[in-house]
C-alpha positions as CSV (number, residue, x, y, z in Angstrom):
1,M,-45.5,-242.0,-227.6
2,S,-47.0,-244.6,-230.0
3,K,-45.8,-248.2,-229.4
4,L,-42.4,-248.8,-231.0
5,I,-41.9,-252.5,-232.0
6,S,-38.3,-252.7,-233.3
7,L,-34.9,-251.2,-232.6
8,D,-35.0,-249.6,-236.0
9,E,-38.2,-247.7,-235.0
10,Y,-36.5,-246.6,-231.8
11,E,-33.6,-245.3,-233.8
12,K,-35.8,-243.3,-236.2
13,R,-37.7,-241.8,-233.3
14,A,-34.6,-240.9,-231.3
15,L,-32.9,-239.2,-234.2
16,E,-36.0,-236.9,-234.4
17,I,-35.7,-236.1,-230.7
18,L,-31.9,-235.7,-230.1
19,P,-30.3,-232.3,-230.6
20,E,-27.9,-232.1,-233.5
21,N,-24.7,-232.1,-231.4
22,A,-25.6,-235.2,-229.5
23,R,-27.3,-236.9,-232.5
24,D,-24.2,-236.6,-234.6
25,Y,-21.9,-237.8,-231.7
26,Y,-23.9,-240.9,-231.1
27,Q,-24.7,-241.7,-234.7
28,S,-21.5,-241.0,-236.6
29,G,-18.7,-243.3,-237.7
30,A,-15.1,-242.7,-238.9
31,G,-14.1,-241.3,-242.2
32,N,-16.7,-241.7,-245.0
33,E,-18.6,-244.1,-242.7
34,K,-18.2,-247.1,-245.0
35,S,-17.4,-249.5,-242.1
36,L,-20.4,-248.0,-240.2
37,A,-22.7,-249.1,-243.0
38,W,-21.0,-252.5,-243.2
39,N,-21.5,-253.2,-239.5
40,R,-25.2,-253.5,-240.3
41,A,-25.2,-254.6,-243.9
42,D,-22.8,-257.5,-243.6
43,F,-25.3,-259.5,-241.4
44,S,-27.2,-259.9,-244.7
45,N,-24.3,-261.8,-246.1
46,F,-25.1,-264.8,-243.8
47,R,-27.9,-267.3,-244.0
48,I,-29.5,-269.3,-241.1
49,R,-30.0,-273.0,-241.7
50,P,-32.9,-273.8,-239.4
51,K,-33.5,-277.3,-237.9
52,V,-37.0,-278.7,-237.9
53,L,-39.0,-281.3,-235.8
54,R,-36.8,-280.7,-232.8
55,D,-39.4,-280.2,-230.0
56,V,-38.7,-276.7,-229.0
57,S,-41.7,-276.4,-226.6
58,K,-39.3,-275.7,-223.7
59,R,-36.5,-273.1,-224.4
60,D,-33.8,-271.7,-222.3
61,T,-32.2,-268.4,-223.5
62,S,-29.8,-268.0,-220.6
63,V,-26.0,-268.1,-220.7
64,N,-23.4,-268.4,-218.0
65,I,-20.8,-265.6,-218.0
66,F,-18.0,-265.7,-215.4
67,N,-20.1,-268.1,-213.2
68,T,-23.2,-265.8,-213.4
69,K,-26.4,-266.8,-215.1
70,I,-27.6,-264.1,-217.5
71,E,-31.2,-264.3,-218.8
72,F,-30.2,-264.0,-222.5
73,P,-27.1,-263.3,-224.5
74,I,-27.3,-259.6,-224.9
75,G,-25.6,-256.9,-222.8
76,I,-25.1,-253.2,-222.9
77,S,-22.0,-251.8,-224.5
78,P,-20.2,-248.8,-223.0
79,T,-21.5,-245.5,-224.5
80,A,-20.1,-242.2,-223.3
81,M,-22.0,-239.2,-222.0
82,Q,-25.5,-240.7,-221.8
83,K,-27.0,-237.6,-220.1
84,M,-26.9,-236.0,-223.5
85,A,-29.6,-238.4,-224.5
86,H,-31.7,-238.1,-221.3
87,T,-31.4,-236.3,-218.0
88,D,-31.2,-239.6,-216.1
89,G,-28.4,-240.9,-218.3
90,E,-26.4,-243.8,-217.0
91,T,-28.6,-244.1,-213.9
92,A,-31.6,-245.0,-216.1
93,T,-29.5,-247.5,-218.0
94,A,-28.2,-249.2,-214.9
95,K,-31.7,-249.6,-213.5
96,A,-33.0,-250.9,-216.7
97,A,-30.2,-253.5,-216.9
98,A,-30.9,-254.6,-213.4
99,N,-34.6,-255.0,-214.0
100,E,-33.9,-257.0,-217.2
101,N,-31.0,-259.0,-215.7
102,V,-28.5,-258.1,-218.3
103,I,-24.8,-257.1,-218.1
104,A,-24.2,-253.3,-218.5
105,I,-20.8,-251.9,-219.3
106,F,-20.3,-248.3,-218.2
107,S,-17.9,-245.9,-219.9
108,T,-15.0,-244.1,-218.2
109,I,-16.3,-241.0,-220.0
110,A,-19.7,-241.1,-218.3
111,T,-21.9,-238.3,-217.1
112,T,-22.7,-240.2,-214.0
113,S,-20.0,-241.3,-211.5
114,I,-19.0,-244.9,-210.8
115,E,-20.4,-244.5,-207.3
116,D,-23.7,-243.0,-208.4
117,I,-24.2,-245.8,-211.0
118,A,-23.6,-248.4,-208.3
119,A,-25.9,-246.7,-205.8
120,A,-28.7,-246.5,-208.4
121,A,-28.6,-250.2,-209.2
122,P,-26.6,-252.0,-206.4
123,N,-27.8,-255.5,-207.5
124,S,-27.1,-255.1,-211.2
125,I,-24.3,-256.8,-213.1
126,K,-21.9,-253.9,-213.9
127,W,-18.7,-254.0,-215.8
128,F,-16.4,-250.9,-216.1
129,Q,-14.9,-249.8,-219.4
130,L,-11.4,-248.4,-219.0
131,Y,-9.0,-246.3,-221.0
132,I,-5.4,-246.1,-219.9
133,Y,-4.6,-242.5,-219.3
134,R,-1.2,-240.8,-219.4
135,D,-1.5,-240.5,-215.7
136,R,-1.2,-244.2,-214.6
137,K,-2.2,-243.2,-211.0
138,L,-5.4,-241.8,-212.3
139,T,-6.1,-245.0,-214.2
140,E,-5.4,-247.1,-211.2
141,N,-7.7,-244.9,-209.1
142,L,-10.5,-245.6,-211.5
143,V,-9.9,-249.3,-211.2
144,R,-9.9,-249.2,-207.4
145,R,-13.2,-247.2,-207.4
146,A,-14.8,-249.7,-209.7
147,E,-13.7,-252.5,-207.5
148,A,-15.0,-250.8,-204.4
149,A,-18.4,-250.0,-206.1
150,G,-19.0,-253.7,-206.9
151,F,-18.2,-253.7,-210.7
152,K,-17.6,-257.3,-211.7
153,A,-15.1,-256.9,-214.6
154,L,-12.9,-254.4,-216.5
155,V,-13.4,-253.9,-220.2
156,L,-10.2,-252.3,-221.5
157,T,-10.6,-250.5,-224.8
158,V,-7.5,-251.3,-226.8
159,D,-8.3,-249.7,-230.2
160,A,-8.2,-246.0,-229.2
161,P,-4.8,-244.5,-228.7
162,L,-6.6,-241.5,-230.3
163,F,-10.2,-241.2,-231.4
164,G,-10.9,-241.7,-235.1
165,L,-11.6,-239.1,-237.8
166,R,-15.3,-238.3,-237.0
167,R,-16.2,-235.5,-239.4
168,R,-19.6,-234.8,-237.9
169,D,-17.9,-234.0,-234.6
170,L,-15.3,-231.9,-236.3
171,K,-18.0,-229.9,-238.1
172,N,-19.9,-229.4,-234.8
173,K,-16.7,-228.8,-232.8
174,F,-18.2,-231.3,-230.5
175,S,-18.3,-230.6,-226.7
176,M,-20.6,-231.6,-224.0
177,P,-23.4,-229.3,-223.1
178,P,-22.1,-226.9,-220.4
179,H,-24.5,-228.2,-217.7
180,L,-22.9,-231.7,-217.9
181,K,-19.6,-233.0,-216.7
182,L,-17.3,-236.0,-216.9
183,A,-18.5,-237.3,-213.6
184,N,-15.6,-239.7,-212.8
185,F,-13.2,-236.8,-212.8
186,Q,-14.6,-234.2,-210.4
187,D,-11.5,-234.0,-208.3
188,V,-9.0,-233.6,-211.2
189,V,-8.5,-231.1,-214.0
190,L,-10.0,-233.3,-216.7
191,S,-13.1,-231.9,-218.4
192,M,-14.5,-231.1,-221.8
193,D,-13.7,-227.4,-222.1
194,G,-15.0,-226.5,-225.5
195,S,-11.9,-227.5,-227.4
196,G,-13.5,-230.6,-228.9
197,I,-13.5,-234.3,-228.3
198,N,-10.4,-235.1,-230.4
199,E,-8.3,-232.5,-228.6
200,Y,-9.4,-233.8,-225.3
201,V,-8.5,-237.3,-226.2
202,A,-5.1,-236.2,-227.6
203,R,-4.3,-234.5,-224.2
204,Q,-5.4,-237.3,-222.0
205,F,-5.1,-240.7,-223.7
206,D,-1.7,-242.4,-223.9
207,Q,-0.7,-243.3,-227.5
208,S,2.3,-245.4,-226.2
209,I,0.1,-248.1,-224.6
210,S,1.1,-251.6,-225.5
211,W,0.6,-255.2,-224.4
212,D,2.9,-254.5,-221.5
213,D,0.2,-252.1,-220.2
214,V,-2.3,-255.0,-220.2
215,K,0.2,-256.9,-218.0
216,W,0.5,-253.9,-215.8
217,L,-3.3,-253.8,-215.3
218,M,-3.5,-257.6,-214.7
219,N,-0.9,-257.3,-212.0
220,F,-2.9,-255.0,-209.7
221,T,-6.5,-256.1,-210.0
222,N,-8.2,-259.4,-209.5
223,L,-11.2,-258.4,-211.7
224,P,-11.6,-260.3,-215.0
225,I,-10.1,-258.2,-217.8
226,I,-11.8,-258.2,-221.3
227,L,-10.0,-256.6,-224.2
228,K,-12.5,-254.7,-226.3
229,G,-11.4,-254.0,-229.9
230,I,-9.8,-257.2,-231.1
231,M,-10.4,-257.7,-234.8
232,T,-7.6,-260.1,-236.0
233,K,-6.5,-263.6,-235.2
234,E,-3.0,-262.3,-234.5
235,D,-4.2,-260.0,-231.7
236,A,-6.6,-262.7,-230.4
237,R,-3.7,-265.1,-230.1
238,L,-1.6,-262.5,-228.2
239,A,-4.6,-261.9,-225.8
240,C,-4.9,-265.6,-225.1
241,K,-1.2,-266.0,-224.5
242,L,-1.3,-263.1,-222.1
243,G,-4.1,-264.8,-220.1
244,V,-6.9,-262.2,-220.2
245,S,-10.3,-263.4,-219.2
246,G,-12.0,-262.6,-222.5
247,I,-12.0,-260.5,-225.7
248,M,-14.6,-258.5,-227.5
249,V,-14.7,-258.5,-231.3
250,S,-15.5,-254.8,-232.0
251,N,-14.5,-252.1,-234.4
252,H,-15.7,-249.5,-231.8
253,G,-19.0,-248.9,-233.6
254,A,-16.9,-248.2,-236.7
255,R,-15.8,-245.0,-235.1
256,Q,-12.0,-245.5,-235.2
257,I,-10.7,-246.2,-238.7
258,D,-12.8,-246.5,-241.8
259,N,-12.4,-249.3,-244.3
260,T,-11.9,-251.8,-241.5
261,A,-13.9,-255.0,-241.6
262,S,-17.3,-255.0,-240.0
263,S,-17.4,-256.7,-236.6
264,I,-19.4,-259.6,-238.0
265,E,-16.9,-260.1,-240.8
266,A,-14.0,-260.3,-238.3
267,L,-15.7,-262.6,-235.8
268,A,-15.2,-266.0,-237.6
269,E,-11.5,-265.4,-238.0
270,V,-11.0,-264.6,-234.4
271,A,-13.3,-267.5,-233.2
272,A,-11.3,-270.0,-235.4
273,E,-8.1,-268.9,-233.6
274,V,-9.4,-268.8,-230.1
275,K,-11.8,-271.7,-230.2
276,D,-12.8,-272.2,-226.5
277,E,-9.7,-270.9,-224.8
278,I,-11.4,-267.7,-223.5
279,P,-14.9,-266.3,-224.1
280,I,-15.5,-264.1,-227.1
281,F,-17.9,-261.3,-226.8
282,F,-19.3,-259.4,-229.8
283,D,-20.2,-255.7,-230.4
284,G,-21.2,-254.1,-233.7
285,G,-24.4,-253.7,-235.6
286,I,-26.9,-255.8,-233.6
287,R,-30.4,-254.7,-234.4
288,E,-32.6,-257.8,-234.3
289,A,-32.6,-261.3,-232.9
290,T,-31.3,-263.0,-236.1
291,D,-28.2,-260.9,-235.8
292,I,-27.6,-262.4,-232.3
293,L,-28.2,-265.9,-233.7
294,I,-25.7,-265.3,-236.5
295,A,-23.0,-263.9,-234.1
296,L,-23.4,-266.8,-231.6
297,A,-23.2,-269.4,-234.4
298,L,-20.0,-267.7,-235.7
299,G,-18.4,-268.1,-232.3
300,A,-19.5,-265.3,-229.9
301,K,-20.5,-266.2,-226.3
302,M,-22.6,-263.1,-225.9
303,C,-23.5,-259.9,-227.8
304,F,-23.6,-256.3,-226.8
305,I,-25.5,-253.3,-228.1
306,G,-24.6,-249.6,-227.7
307,R,-26.5,-247.2,-230.0
308,P,-29.9,-248.9,-229.5
309,V,-29.6,-248.4,-225.8
310,V,-28.9,-244.7,-226.3
311,Y,-31.9,-244.4,-228.7
312,G,-34.2,-246.1,-226.1
313,L,-32.9,-243.7,-223.5
314,A,-33.6,-240.7,-225.7
315,C,-37.1,-241.9,-226.4
316,A,-38.3,-242.8,-222.9
317,G,-35.5,-242.9,-220.4
318,Q,-35.3,-246.1,-218.3
319,E,-38.5,-247.4,-219.8
320,G,-37.1,-247.0,-223.3
321,V,-34.0,-248.9,-222.4
322,E,-36.0,-251.7,-220.8
323,D,-38.3,-251.9,-223.9
324,V,-35.3,-252.1,-226.3
325,I,-34.0,-255.1,-224.2
326,R,-37.4,-256.7,-224.0
327,I,-37.9,-256.4,-227.8
328,L,-34.7,-258.3,-228.4
329,K,-35.6,-260.9,-225.7
330,R,-38.9,-261.7,-227.4
331,E,-37.4,-261.8,-230.8
332,F,-34.5,-264.0,-229.7
333,D,-36.8,-266.5,-228.0
334,L,-38.9,-266.7,-231.2
335,A,-35.8,-267.0,-233.4
336,M,-34.5,-269.9,-231.3
337,C,-37.9,-271.6,-231.6
338,L,-38.0,-271.2,-235.4
339,A,-34.4,-272.2,-235.8
340,G,-35.0,-275.4,-234.0
341,V,-32.8,-274.9,-230.8
342,K,-33.9,-275.4,-227.2
343,N,-30.9,-273.6,-225.6
344,V,-28.1,-271.3,-226.5
345,S,-25.5,-274.1,-226.4
346,E,-27.2,-275.7,-229.4
347,I,-26.5,-272.7,-231.6
348,N,-23.4,-273.8,-233.5
349,R,-21.3,-273.1,-236.6
350,D,-23.4,-275.5,-238.8
351,M,-26.4,-273.2,-238.4
352,V,-25.0,-270.3,-240.4
353,V,-23.4,-270.2,-243.8
354,H,-22.2,-267.3,-246.0
355,K,-24.6,-266.6,-248.8
356,N,-22.0,-267.8,-251.3
357,Y,-22.7,-271.3,-250.0
358,Y,-25.9,-271.4,-252.0
359,A,-24.3,-270.0,-255.1
360,R,-22.1,-273.0,-255.3
361,L,-24.9,-275.5,-255.2
């Protein structure tokens, strides 16, 4: 494989490798995929205002998350069924995250079990993504297993009472390849049986979940709880009032409902409401270091990437995931240098403006 030097190049190569069923599952968005396009395009609406003559000879890219030092402000978002991309799947991702000292969030709907992920990378910083199932005992069991396996936080997805209208999956009648399984559910009747992803979700996910269920979750675990899928200041205020440990501004990779704002559009509104009450994490469209810089300036504490990790996995397994992370690390260090900041705490709201700022001059 020739050297790939950007996340966009990894994506292009991966889409040539992946079989159609998996490629469309990973790549697709909801509806006509307008929000999917906006997740990337809307970063171009912002302009960085670099500072000069600031002595940036010594730089520190690290951040502190829940009293843990992370090497730089990128983590891995939860992405389901990673063995469709590579035979090592989530195991490779866990090892890569451990080697690069970044947080990795693993999906409930994984093709590697909670316990096997933990065994593959016992010293990694692992968070567990959770859906609330109709069977609350099953949900509680997943939490207990994550606690026992050394996962450090729970990331509750709050924007998926059902999965969105994903036309590519409907066309393909998406199901996992028959040799794979939902590894966290070996002991219960809960598998992809050929009926399609939306039918599966309709059977198992609980459409009645509410803020009371977040309280229920908080009452039986001591792990930090992050709500993933917050896109408005009103929901951000409710999350703060409830006392969760953090929120993630995310439109689920634009896979839930089309015509929603891009994640980067929604971030400033949420950050203005939350201020510093709880950490704000960001997910949606990150492909280069300047995207990270913009998101941090608009109020995010840390950013997460999903699809680029799967693309790295498809291209070269663990090595591909590590290279994707290293590319962003190198780019981010350079971006900090050229923007005139020595550490992440110096990245502030004054560093980024909307492009309309210059139109008014």
